C-alpha positions in Angstrom: 96.0 115.2 89.9 92.5 116.4 89.1 89.8 114.9 91.2 87.1 116.9 89.4 86.8 114.5 86.5 83.7 112.3 86.9 83.7 108.6 86.4 82.1 107.4 83.1 78.6 105.9 83.2 78.5 102.6 85.2 81.7 103.4 87.1 82.9 105.0 90.3 86.2 106.9 90.8 88.8 105.7 93.2 91.7 107.9 94.4 95.0 106.6 95.8 97.2 108.6 98.2 100.7 108.0 99.5 101.8 104.4 99.6 98.6 103.3 97.8 99.6 105.6 94.9 103.1 104.2 95.0 101.8 100.6 94.9 99.4 101.1 92.1 101.6 103.6 90.2 98.5 105.7 89.5 96.6 108.5 91.4 93.1 107.4 90.4 91.1 105.1 88.2 87.5 104.2 87.5 86.0 100.8 88.5 82.7 99.3 87.6 79.8 100.0 89.8 78.0 98.9 91.9 80.5 97.2 94.1 80.1 96.5 97.8 82.6 98.1 100.1 83.2 94.6 101.5 84.4 93.4 98.1 86.5 96.5 97.3 89.7 95.2 98.9 89.6 91.8 97.2 88.9 93.6 93.8 92.0 95.8 94.3 94.0 92.7 95.5 93.2 91.0 92.2 94.5 94.0 90.2 97.4 94.9 92.5 98.8 91.8 94.1 99.9 92.3 97.7 98.1 95.6 98.2 95.5 94.2 100.7 97.9 92.9 103.3 100.7 95.4 102.7 98.5 98.6 102.6 94.8 98.3 102.6 94.3 96.6 106.0 95.8 99.7 107.7 94.2 102.3 105.4 91.0 104.4 105.9 88.4 104.5 103.2 86.0 107.3 102.3 83.0 107.2 100.0 81.9 110.7 98.9 84.1 112.2 101.7 82.5 110.1 104.4 84.6 107.5 106.3 83.2 104.0 106.0 83.9 100.8 107.8 85.2 97.8 105.8 83.3 94.6 106.8 85.6 91.7 107.8 83.4 89.3 105.9 83.3 89.8 102.1 79.8 88.3 102.0 78.5 91.1 104.3 77.3 93.4 101.6 77.1 96.5 103.9 77.4 99.7 102.0 77.4 99.5 98.2 79.5 101.9 96.1 77.3 103.4 93.4 77.8 104.8 89.9 79.4 108.3 90.2 80.6 107.8 93.8 84.2 108.9 94.7 86.2 106.6 96.9 89.5 107.5 98.5 92.1 105.1 99.9 93.8 107.0 102.7 97.0 105.5 104.3 97.8 106.0 108.0 99.3 109.3 108.8 101.9 110.0 111.6 102.6 113.3 113.1 105.8 114.5 114.5 
């Protein structure tokens, strides 16, 4: 997987790891920007049914390598993912 490829104009890149990669069957994709972080999960749920409750609600999200909070209310705009940003969906990790 190459994370160096930039998203095309008007898009951002989203990276999937672990179970998120398994659920989507891809390691990355480009989505239209701008998109509020609050609407990210519902956008992914529309594309990949069941991903929100099965995975996303326990995952961490980064935007340009910075962890971000996902607002509970989709109408709370909060942070907006911009063209050229890189978003990562990071599943919970356990240590042994």
